[in-house]
VMD Tcl script that builds the backbone (N, CA, C; Angstrom):
set m [mol new atoms 282]
animate dup $m
set s [atomselect $m all]
$s set {name element resname resid chain x y z} {
  {N N MET 1 A 76.235 140.324 158.932}
  {CA C MET 1 A 77.846 139.587 159.446}
  {C C MET 1 A 78.241 139.699 160.815}
  {N N THR 2 A 77.999 138.742 161.293}
  {CA C THR 2 A 78.336 138.690 162.824}
  {C C THR 2 A 79.749 138.632 162.908}
  {N N ILE 3 A 80.362 139.580 163.830}
  {CA C ILE 3 A 82.162 139.481 164.153}
  {C C ILE 3 A 82.158 138.663 165.280}
  {N N ILE 4 A 83.574 137.881 165.212}
  {CA C ILE 4 A 83.444 137.219 166.333}
  {C C ILE 4 A 84.351 138.022 167.600}
  {N N THR 5 A 84.040 137.571 168.624}
  {CA C THR 5 A 84.691 138.392 169.608}
  {C C THR 5 A 85.536 137.301 170.526}
  {N N LYS 6 A 86.773 137.938 170.972}
  {CA C LYS 6 A 87.515 136.945 171.993}
  {C C LYS 6 A 87.954 137.842 173.220}
  {N N LYS 7 A 87.650 137.634 174.483}
  {CA C LYS 7 A 88.167 138.332 175.597}
  {C C LYS 7 A 88.893 137.309 176.164}
  {N N ILE 8 A 90.510 137.469 176.826}
  {CA C ILE 8 A 90.775 136.987 178.137}
  {C C ILE 8 A 90.211 137.120 179.352}
  {N N VAL 9 A 89.626 136.003 179.854}
  {CA C VAL 9 A 88.906 136.284 181.271}
  {C C VAL 9 A 89.710 135.400 182.238}
  {N N LYS 10 A 90.332 134.483 181.997}
  {CA C LYS 10 A 91.062 134.066 182.757}
  {C C LYS 10 A 92.556 133.507 182.126}
  {N N GLN 11 A 93.642 133.461 183.405}
  {CA C GLN 11 A 94.987 132.734 183.170}
  {C C GLN 11 A 95.992 132.347 184.242}
  {N N GLY 12 A 96.576 131.582 183.796}
  {CA C GLY 12 A 97.390 130.706 184.701}
  {C C GLY 12 A 98.622 129.803 183.850}
  {N N THR 13 A 98.538 129.128 184.902}
  {CA C THR 13 A 100.083 128.277 184.580}
  {C C THR 13 A 100.232 127.077 184.727}
  {N N PHE 14 A 100.567 125.677 184.486}
  {CA C PHE 14 A 100.804 124.574 184.849}
  {C C PHE 14 A 102.117 124.079 184.592}
  {N N LEU 15 A 102.455 122.938 185.094}
  {CA C LEU 15 A 103.457 122.122 185.286}
  {C C LEU 15 A 103.152 120.846 183.682}
  {N N TYR 16 A 103.771 121.197 182.640}
  {CA C TYR 16 A 103.844 120.243 182.044}
  {C C TYR 16 A 105.172 119.275 181.680}
  {N N ASP 17 A 104.653 117.834 181.803}
  {CA C ASP 17 A 105.566 116.670 182.104}
  {C C ASP 17 A 106.277 117.345 183.317}
  {N N ASP 18 A 105.593 117.624 184.259}
  {CA C ASP 18 A 105.790 117.907 185.923}
  {C C ASP 18 A 107.484 118.794 185.954}
  {N N VAL 19 A 107.683 119.349 184.633}
  {CA C VAL 19 A 108.910 120.097 184.627}
  {C C VAL 19 A 108.550 121.675 184.267}
  {N N LYS 20 A 108.157 121.894 182.973}
  {CA C LYS 20 A 107.602 122.843 182.284}
  {C C LYS 20 A 106.449 123.702 182.561}
  {N N SER 21 A 106.867 124.918 183.054}
  {CA C SER 21 A 105.723 125.959 182.952}
  {C C SER 21 A 105.207 126.374 182.139}
  {N N VAL 22 A 103.762 125.993 181.646}
  {CA C VAL 22 A 103.301 126.467 180.292}
  {C C VAL 22 A 101.949 127.026 180.878}
  {N N ASN 23 A 101.395 128.215 180.522}
  {CA C ASN 23 A 100.339 129.300 180.009}
  {C C ASN 23 A 99.076 128.552 179.851}
  {N N ILE 24 A 98.084 128.960 180.330}
  {CA C ILE 24 A 96.691 129.032 179.833}
  {C C ILE 24 A 95.870 129.510 179.750}
  {N N GLN 25 A 95.317 129.734 178.947}
  {CA C GLN 25 A 94.034 130.942 179.315}
  {C C GLN 25 A 92.692 130.486 178.832}
  {N N ILE 26 A 91.573 131.298 179.331}
  {CA C ILE 26 A 89.948 131.094 179.156}
  {C C ILE 26 A 90.104 132.049 178.826}
  {N N ILE 27 A 89.201 131.946 177.672}
  {CA C ILE 27 A 88.920 132.812 176.421}
  {C C ILE 27 A 87.306 133.076 176.441}
  {N N GLU 28 A 86.501 134.241 176.524}
  {CA C GLU 28 A 85.139 134.395 176.494}
  {C C GLU 28 A 85.085 134.802 174.880}
  {N N THR 29 A 84.202 134.378 174.669}
  {CA C THR 29 A 83.838 134.499 172.943}
  {C C THR 29 A 82.687 134.072 172.471}
  {N N ASN 30 A 81.927 134.953 171.601}
  {CA C ASN 30 A 80.194 134.447 170.918}
  {C C ASN 30 A 79.952 133.747 170.093}
  {N N PHE 31 A 81.246 132.726 169.787}
  {CA C PHE 31 A 81.214 131.823 168.494}
  {C C PHE 31 A 81.852 130.578 168.959}
  {N N LYS 32 A 80.954 129.383 168.984}
  {CA C LYS 32 A 81.984 128.190 168.900}
  {C C LYS 32 A 81.577 127.534 167.790}
  {N N PRO 33 A 82.764 126.896 166.939}
  {CA C PRO 33 A 82.875 126.271 165.863}
  {C C PRO 33 A 81.998 124.783 166.285}
  {N N GLY 34 A 80.882 124.578 165.022}
  {CA C GLY 34 A 80.726 122.682 165.293}
  {C C GLY 34 A 81.538 121.818 164.482}
  {N N SER 35 A 81.140 120.956 164.400}
  {CA C SER 35 A 82.397 119.685 164.227}
  {C C SER 35 A 82.066 120.095 162.214}
  {N N GLY 36 A 81.011 120.236 161.762}
  {CA C GLY 36 A 80.818 120.437 160.601}
  {C C GLY 36 A 80.625 118.407 159.894}
  {N N ASP 37 A 80.832 117.657 160.871}
  {CA C ASP 37 A 80.787 116.156 160.295}
  {C C ASP 37 A 79.110 116.296 160.219}
  {N N TYR 38 A 78.520 115.672 158.826}
  {CA C TYR 38 A 77.220 115.042 158.934}
  {C C TYR 38 A 76.619 113.801 159.721}
  {N N GLU 39 A 77.392 113.083 160.125}
  {CA C GLU 39 A 77.178 112.218 160.857}
  {C C GLU 39 A 77.026 112.373 162.093}
  {N N ASP 40 A 77.661 113.698 163.076}
  {CA C ASP 40 A 77.000 114.262 164.495}
  {C C ASP 40 A 75.922 114.721 164.403}
  {N N PRO 41 A 75.241 114.490 165.631}
  {CA C PRO 41 A 74.107 114.962 165.749}
  {C C PRO 41 A 74.157 116.890 165.262}
  {N N GLU 42 A 73.244 117.165 165.275}
  {CA C GLU 42 A 72.780 118.802 164.967}
  {C C GLU 42 A 73.359 119.353 165.718}
  {N N GLU 43 A 73.154 119.595 166.911}
  {CA C GLU 43 A 73.462 120.410 167.736}
  {C C GLU 43 A 75.257 120.534 168.177}
  {N N ILE 44 A 75.706 119.336 167.740}
  {CA C ILE 44 A 77.871 119.248 167.995}
  {C C ILE 44 A 77.607 119.925 166.264}
  {N N GLN 45 A 77.192 118.967 164.984}
  {CA C GLN 45 A 77.549 119.777 163.611}
  {C C GLN 45 A 77.703 121.353 163.452}
  {N N LYS 46 A 76.344 121.863 163.954}
  {CA C LYS 46 A 76.413 122.859 163.606}
  {C C LYS 46 A 77.392 124.089 164.384}
  {N N ASP 47 A 77.595 125.333 163.688}
  {CA C ASP 47 A 78.226 126.488 164.301}
  {C C ASP 47 A 76.908 127.046 165.458}
  {N N LYS 48 A 77.861 127.653 166.377}
  {CA C LYS 48 A 76.792 128.348 167.431}
  {C C LYS 48 A 77.137 129.769 167.972}
  {N N TRP 49 A 76.026 130.633 167.834}
  {CA C TRP 49 A 76.269 131.706 168.197}
  {C C TRP 49 A 75.964 132.050 169.600}
  {N N GLY 50 A 76.463 132.695 171.103}
  {CA C GLY 50 A 76.404 132.613 172.050}
  {C C GLY 50 A 77.259 133.208 172.869}
  {N N LYS 51 A 77.065 132.709 174.424}
  {CA C LYS 51 A 78.488 133.162 174.972}
  {C C LYS 51 A 79.143 131.964 175.546}
  {N N PHE 52 A 80.060 131.957 175.202}
  {CA C PHE 52 A 80.801 130.364 175.277}
  {C C PHE 52 A 82.408 131.171 176.010}
  {N N TYR 53 A 82.901 129.805 176.760}
  {CA C TYR 53 A 84.384 130.095 177.050}
  {C C TYR 53 A 85.187 129.112 176.657}
  {N N GLU 54 A 86.471 129.424 176.214}
  {CA C GLU 54 A 87.121 128.543 175.283}
  {C C GLU 54 A 88.413 128.380 176.333}
  {N N ILE 55 A 89.223 127.026 176.254}
  {CA C ILE 55 A 90.110 127.101 176.759}
  {C C ILE 55 A 91.301 126.831 176.200}
  {N N LEU 56 A 92.703 127.561 176.408}
  {CA C LEU 56 A 93.707 127.415 175.699}
  {C C LEU 56 A 94.760 127.069 175.917}
  {N N TYR 57 A 95.548 125.840 175.334}
  {CA C TYR 57 A 96.838 125.862 176.500}
  {C C TYR 57 A 98.090 126.374 175.449}
  {N N GLY 58 A 98.808 126.824 176.460}
  {CA C GLY 58 A 100.440 127.386 175.738}
  {C C GLY 58 A 101.053 126.196 175.079}
  {N N SER 59 A 101.957 126.796 174.261}
  {CA C SER 59 A 103.008 126.362 173.904}
  {C C SER 59 A 104.171 125.761 174.669}
  {N N THR 60 A 104.677 124.491 174.760}
  {CA C THR 60 A 105.715 124.768 175.479}
  {C C THR 60 A 107.171 125.031 175.072}
  {N N ILE 61 A 106.777 125.582 173.869}
  {CA C ILE 61 A 108.620 126.367 173.017}
  {C C ILE 61 A 107.997 127.687 173.120}
  {N N ASN 62 A 107.373 128.354 172.698}
  {CA C ASN 62 A 106.784 129.807 172.747}
  {C C ASN 62 A 105.644 130.250 173.834}
  {N N ASN 63 A 106.095 130.754 174.630}
  {CA C ASN 63 A 104.565 131.478 175.690}
  {C C ASN 63 A 103.717 131.933 175.286}
  {N N ASN 64 A 104.087 132.850 173.585}
  {CA C ASN 64 A 102.937 133.741 173.384}
  {C C ASN 64 A 101.998 132.827 172.561}
  {N N GLU 65 A 102.385 131.454 172.310}
  {CA C GLU 65 A 101.400 131.121 171.304}
  {C C GLU 65 A 100.544 130.091 172.319}
  {N N TYR 66 A 99.355 129.683 171.253}
  {CA C TYR 66 A 98.325 128.781 172.398}
  {C C TYR 66 A 97.810 127.689 171.560}
  {N N PRO 67 A 98.675 126.830 170.844}
  {CA C PRO 67 A 98.143 125.955 169.516}
  {C C PRO 67 A 97.399 124.934 169.903}
  {N N ALA 68 A 96.796 124.462 171.369}
  {CA C ALA 68 A 95.736 123.418 171.816}
  {C C ALA 68 A 95.145 124.095 172.174}
  {N N GLY 69 A 93.709 123.464 171.944}
  {CA C GLY 69 A 92.347 124.036 172.698}
  {C C GLY 69 A 91.835 123.045 173.432}
  {N N GLY 70 A 91.189 123.248 174.062}
  {CA C GLY 70 A 90.541 122.478 175.358}
  {C C GLY 70 A 89.170 122.079 175.221}
  {N N GLY 71 A 88.290 122.894 174.565}
  {CA C GLY 71 A 86.836 123.015 174.197}
  {C C GLY 71 A 86.582 124.059 174.412}
  {N N TYR 72 A 85.087 124.091 174.199}
  {CA C TYR 72 A 84.018 125.208 174.929}
  {C C TYR 72 A 83.580 124.659 175.928}
  {N N PHE 73 A 82.761 125.721 176.806}
  {CA C PHE 73 A 81.859 125.391 177.840}
  {C C PHE 73 A 80.727 126.738 177.782}
  {N N ASP 74 A 79.841 126.504 178.396}
  {CA C ASP 74 A 78.572 127.341 178.563}
  {C C ASP 74 A 78.622 128.362 179.926}
  {N N SER 75 A 79.796 127.757 180.728}
  {CA C SER 75 A 79.634 128.877 181.541}
  {C C SER 75 A 81.341 128.778 181.955}
  {N N LEU 76 A 82.168 129.905 182.788}
  {CA C LEU 76 A 83.161 130.355 183.473}
  {C C LEU 76 A 83.918 129.144 184.493}
  {N N GLU 77 A 82.918 128.987 185.226}
  {CA C GLU 77 A 82.606 127.965 186.322}
  {C C GLU 77 A 83.392 126.650 185.418}
  {N N ASN 78 A 82.507 126.085 184.561}
  {CA C ASN 78 A 82.839 124.503 184.063}
  {C C ASN 78 A 83.781 124.679 183.545}
  {N N ALA 79 A 84.437 125.891 182.627}
  {CA C ALA 79 A 85.170 126.165 182.185}
  {C C ALA 79 A 86.841 125.917 183.009}
  {N N ILE 80 A 86.737 126.430 184.331}
  {CA C ILE 80 A 87.660 125.958 185.092}
  {C C ILE 80 A 87.796 124.913 185.315}
  {N N LYS 81 A 86.649 123.965 186.016}
  {CA C LYS 81 A 86.844 122.956 186.487}
  {C C LYS 81 A 87.142 121.775 185.713}
  {N N HIS 82 A 86.949 122.209 184.455}
  {CA C HIS 82 A 87.269 121.261 183.172}
  {C C HIS 82 A 89.066 121.128 183.531}
  {N N ALA 83 A 89.411 122.634 183.165}
  {CA C ALA 83 A 91.126 122.741 183.197}
  {C C ALA 83 A 91.717 122.292 184.413}
  {N N ASP 84 A 91.075 122.564 185.719}
  {CA C ASP 84 A 91.578 121.951 186.609}
  {C C ASP 84 A 92.026 120.505 187.007}
  {N N LYS 85 A 90.955 119.708 186.126}
  {CA C LYS 85 A 91.149 118.360 186.136}
  {C C LYS 85 A 91.678 118.014 184.916}
  {N N SER 86 A 92.160 118.489 184.403}
  {CA C SER 86 A 93.119 118.651 182.707}
  {C C SER 86 A 94.632 118.601 182.693}
  {N N VAL 87 A 94.778 119.633 183.885}
  {CA C VAL 87 A 96.453 119.562 183.692}
  {C C VAL 87 A 96.659 119.662 185.298}
  {N N LYS 88 A 98.240 119.295 185.495}
  {CA C LYS 88 A 98.778 119.145 187.042}
  {C C LYS 88 A 99.018 120.635 187.666}
  {N N ASN 89 A 99.297 120.765 189.019}
  {CA C ASN 89 A 99.724 122.149 189.254}
  {C C ASN 89 A 99.578 123.213 188.794}
  {N N LEU 90 A 98.046 123.504 188.213}
  {CA C LEU 90 A 97.540 124.406 187.619}
  {C C LEU 90 A 97.269 125.598 188.533}
  {N N LYS 91 A 97.885 126.421 188.496}
  {CA C LYS 91 A 97.762 127.955 189.083}
  {C C LYS 91 A 97.298 128.778 188.810}
  {N N TRP 92 A 95.991 129.845 189.005}
  {CA C TRP 92 A 95.274 130.968 188.350}
  {C C TRP 92 A 95.852 132.225 188.864}
  {N N ARG 93 A 95.739 132.845 187.886}
  {CA C ARG 93 A 96.243 134.401 188.443}
  {C C ARG 93 A 95.228 135.092 188.751}
  {N N LYS 94 A 95.316 135.726 189.579}
  {CA C LYS 94 A 94.234 136.632 190.314}
  {C C LYS 94 A 93.887 137.918 189.369}
}
mol reanalyze $m
mol bondsrecalc $m
mol representation Tube
mol addrep $m
């Protein structure tokens, strides 16, 4: 049995609705869940093991919760590019 690993590799904040500062994280993980939908192509339908980067968007109510996902990416660079395009005024912490 393989254990799912998760490690925060990048954190920042962005402005939600041009007003509220919200957290964002990119997580390095070894698991990417598939859709499970039999109508999808096998590469989307099946779970995958490897090295992936998942974007997590913080809650607008509780800064310690990350209820929304922004997808999985094969590289940190691609995850960062996607996050930069998807939200306004994104500022990454050093």
